[in-house]
C-alpha positions in Angstrom: 28.8 33.1 21.0 27.3 29.7 22.7 27.6 27.1 19.7 31.3 28.5 19.2 32.2 27.6 22.7 30.3 24.2 22.2 32.4 23.4 19.0 35.6 24.4 21.2 34.8 22.0 24.0 34.1 19.5 21.4 37.1 19.8 20.1 39.1 20.2 23.3 37.5 16.8 24.5 38.1 14.8 21.1 41.7 15.8 21.6 41.8 14.2 25.5 39.6 11.1 24.6 42.3 11.1 21.7 45.4 11.1 24.0 43.3 9.0 26.6 43.5 6.3 23.7 47.0 6.9 23.1 48.3 6.7 26.4 46.0 3.5 27.0 47.4 2.0 23.7 50.7 2.8 25.0 50.2 1.2 28.4 49.1 -1.9 26.6 51.9 -1.9 24.6 53.7 -2.0 27.8 52.5 -4.3 30.0 52.6 -6.9 27.5 56.2 -6.0 27.1 58.6 -9.0 28.1 60.3 -8.0 31.3 64.0 -7.3 31.7 66.1 -9.3 33.6 70.0 -9.5 34.0 71.4 -12.5 32.4 74.3 -14.8 33.6 77.4 -16.0 32.1 75.3 -18.9 30.7 72.5 -16.2 28.7 69.9 -17.2 31.5 67.8 -14.7 32.8 68.9 -13.8 36.3 65.7 -15.5 38.4 67.8 -16.3 41.7 65.7 -16.2 45.2 62.9 -17.0 47.2 59.4 -17.9 45.4 56.1 -19.5 46.7 52.7 -19.5 45.8 50.2 -17.1 46.1 48.0 -19.7 47.6 50.6 -21.7 49.4 49.1 -25.3 50.7 48.5 -28.5 49.2 45.7 -30.2 51.6 43.9 -29.4 47.9 44.3 -29.1 44.6 40.9 -27.7 43.7 40.4 -25.8 46.9 43.9 -24.6 47.6 44.6 -23.2 51.3 46.3 -19.6 52.0 48.6 -20.9 55.0 45.9 -23.0 56.9 45.6 -26.4 58.0 42.8 -28.8 57.9 42.9 -28.6 61.6 41.9 -24.8 61.9 39.1 -25.0 59.4 37.6 -28.2 61.5 37.9 -25.7 64.1 36.2 -23.3 62.0 33.6 -25.7 61.4 32.6 -27.1 64.8 31.9 -23.1 65.4 29.6 -23.2 62.8 31.7 -20.6 60.4 32.9 -21.4 56.6 36.2 -22.0 56.1 37.6 -19.4 53.4 37.7 -21.0 49.5 40.1 -20.4 46.6 40.0 -21.2 42.8 40.9 -24.8 42.2 44.5 -24.9 40.8 43.0 -26.8 37.6 41.8 -24.6 35.0 41.4 -27.0 32.3 38.6 -28.8 32.4 36.7 -25.2 33.3 34.8 -26.9 36.1 37.9 -27.0 37.6 37.7 -31.1 38.5 40.4 -34.3 37.2 39.2 -35.9 34.4 39.6 -39.3 36.3 38.9 -42.9 34.8 36.0 -44.6 36.4 38.5 -47.0 38.5 40.7 -44.1 40.0 38.4 -41.8 40.3 36.1 -44.3 43.3 40.0 -44.8 45.1 40.1 -41.1 44.9 37.1 -40.7 46.7 38.0 -43.3 49.3 40.9 -41.7 50.3 39.3 -38.8 50.8 36.2 -40.1 52.6 38.8 -41.5 55.1 41.5 -38.1 55.1 40.7 -37.0 58.7 40.4 -40.4 60.2 42.3 -42.9 58.2 42.0 -47.1 59.1 44.2 -47.9 56.5 47.7 -47.5 56.0 46.9 -46.7 52.3 44.7 -43.9 53.5 47.8 -42.3 55.2 49.1 -38.9 53.2 52.4 -39.9 52.6 53.8 -36.7 53.4 52.7 -37.2 56.9 55.5 -39.9 57.0 57.8 -36.8 55.7 58.1 -38.3 52.1 58.4 -36.7 49.3 55.9 -34.8 47.7 57.3 -35.1 44.1 57.3 -32.7 41.9 53.7 -31.2 41.0 52.8 -31.0 45.0 56.2 -29.4 45.9 55.3 -26.3 43.9 52.4 -25.6 46.1 53.5 -27.0 49.9 56.0 -24.4 51.2 58.2 -21.4 49.4 61.1 -22.5 47.3 64.3 -21.0 46.8 66.0 -20.8 42.6 69.6 -21.1 42.3 71.5 -20.7 38.4 74.3 -22.3 37.3 75.7 -22.5 33.8 73.4 -25.4 32.0 71.4 -25.9 35.3 68.6 -24.5 36.9 68.0 -25.9 40.2 64.9 -25.6 42.9 65.4 -26.5 46.9 62.2 -26.6 48.6 61.5 -26.2 52.7 59.5 -29.3 52.4 61.5 -32.4 53.0 64.6 -30.9 51.9 63.1 -31.6 48.1 65.2 -30.4 45.2 65.0 -30.8 41.6 67.9 -30.4 39.5 67.0 -29.4 35.6 69.9 -29.9 33.0 69.2 -27.4 30.6 71.2 -29.4 27.9 69.2 -31.7 24.6 70.3 -35.0 26.6 67.3 -37.3 26.4 65.6 -38.2 29.3 67.1 -41.5 31.8 65.8 -44.7 31.0 62.0 -45.5 31.9 62.6 -48.6 34.0 64.3 -45.9 36.4 61.7 -44.0 38.9 62.4 -41.0 41.1 60.3 -39.6 43.7 60.8 -35.7 42.1 60.9 -37.5 38.3 63.4 -36.7 36.2 63.2 -32.9 34.5 65.0 -31.4 31.4 64.7 -28.3 30.6 65.4 -25.1 28.0 64.7 -21.5 28.1 61.8 -19.7 25.8 62.6 -15.7 26.2 62.0 -15.3 29.9 59.6 -18.8 30.1 61.6 -22.3 31.8 60.1 -25.0 29.9 60.7 -28.1 31.7 59.4 -31.6 30.9 59.3 -34.1 33.5 58.9 -38.0 33.5 60.5 -41.2 35.0 58.0 -40.1 38.3 57.5 -43.5 41.1 54.3 -41.3 41.8 54.6 -43.5 45.3 53.3 -39.9 47.0 50.5 -37.8 46.6 49.2 -35.1 44.5 47.3 -33.3 47.8 46.4 -34.3 50.6 42.5 -35.1 49.9 43.3 -37.9 47.8 44.2 -36.5 44.0 47.0 -38.7 43.1 48.9 -40.1 40.1 50.7 -43.5 38.4 53.7 -44.5 37.1 52.8 -43.5 33.8 52.6 -39.6 34.8 54.2 -36.5 32.4 54.2 -33.2 33.1 55.3 -30.6 30.8 55.7 -27.5 32.8 56.2 -23.8 32.1 57.5 -21.2 34.4 56.5 -17.8 33.0 58.9 -14.9 34.7 56.6 -11.9 34.5 58.9 -9.1 36.0 61.4 -9.3 39.4 58.2 -10.0 41.4 56.4 -12.1 39.8 56.2 -16.0 37.7 53.2 -17.6 36.5 53.5 -21.6 36.6 51.3 -23.5 34.4 51.5 -27.6 33.6 49.8 -29.9 31.7 49.4 -33.3 33.1 48.9 -36.6 31.7 48.9 -40.4 32.7 46.6 -42.1 30.3 46.5 -44.9 32.7 44.4 -42.7 35.8 43.1 -40.0 34.0 40.4 -39.8 31.1 42.5 -37.1 28.9 44.9 -34.6 29.8 44.4 -31.5 32.8 46.4 -28.4 33.2 47.0 -26.4 36.6 48.1 -23.1 36.6 48.7 -20.6 39.9 50.3 -17.2 40.4 54.2 -17.2 42.2 55.0 -14.6 43.5 59.0 -13.4 44.9 59.7 -12.9 48.8 62.3 -12.5 51.2 64.0 -9.6 48.7 64.6 -7.2 51.7 66.3 -10.0 53.6 69.8 -10.6 52.4 71.0 -13.2 54.8 67.5 -15.3 54.5 68.2 -19.1 54.3 65.6 -21.6 54.1 64.1 -23.1 57.2 65.3 -26.5 58.7 62.2 -29.0 57.9 63.1 -31.6 61.2 60.8 -34.1 59.5 62.3 -38.0 58.7 61.3 -41.4 57.6 60.8 -42.2 61.5 58.0 -39.5 62.2 55.9 -40.5 64.8 53.1 -38.5 63.6 52.1 -40.5 61.1 51.5 -42.9 63.5 49.3 -40.7 65.7 46.8 -40.1 62.9 45.6 -43.7 62.5 42.3 -44.8 65.1 43.4 -46.0 68.5 42.0 -49.6 67.5 43.9 -49.8 64.5 46.9 -52.5 65.2 50.1 -51.1 64.4 52.9 -52.7 62.7 56.2 -54.8 65.0 58.2 -52.1 64.0 56.3 -49.4 66.1 55.2 -51.3 69.1 
């Protein structure tokens, strides 16, 4: 009798395990299935709305700040407390660092050493002068709105009122002699993934406050992978042979926000090129230009 009970229990257990494996397999297939989006008149998946990086902030590509500022971090450091750290946005190379050429690494380190107390104008983050951040930095600094029209995708960024108009037609990039703050973007859809090629950057801005930068030969290959109605993964391969020894890759999870606020609008960024806070960031003994006196 005991043997029969044991045999029956084993059979039931085996059936249960089989069902669990079947359910797990089905769940795996379901999670890997592409999300379903409403389609617009030109066939684009409708991903319009407000998005933001899971760890927003553009102080550092290697240690993103989640809603924090350098001032808050310095106050924590003065109190003997350790500021929070987050994973590097740089996912390749695996060590999370940008593969600079020797001269470029020296420049980056020089800027970084003077971030908190700049003694020259070139140490001042261009963003402090309310200048555009460029296509890479803009993805992380603040929230942004995605709008779609037949044949186009628009990104409207809260910071500095930056924007990108991305045509979805196969036309080539603009001429190489034209350099733009936000570069020249050309895109197309691969299922629920928006693939964007960015060239023609003037690279007058930085990639972050700490000093990471690019040159005028910057080329960015972006992928906006819309997982579902609330989640998007941003990936970009960055290359510039004049600054980096090899291409490198950044990645970040993006999340949708303000879904329950139908009347939400991007905040006004009341910043302008004559912003005097940039002067305040210099040491007092540094002569100011005549125009600032």
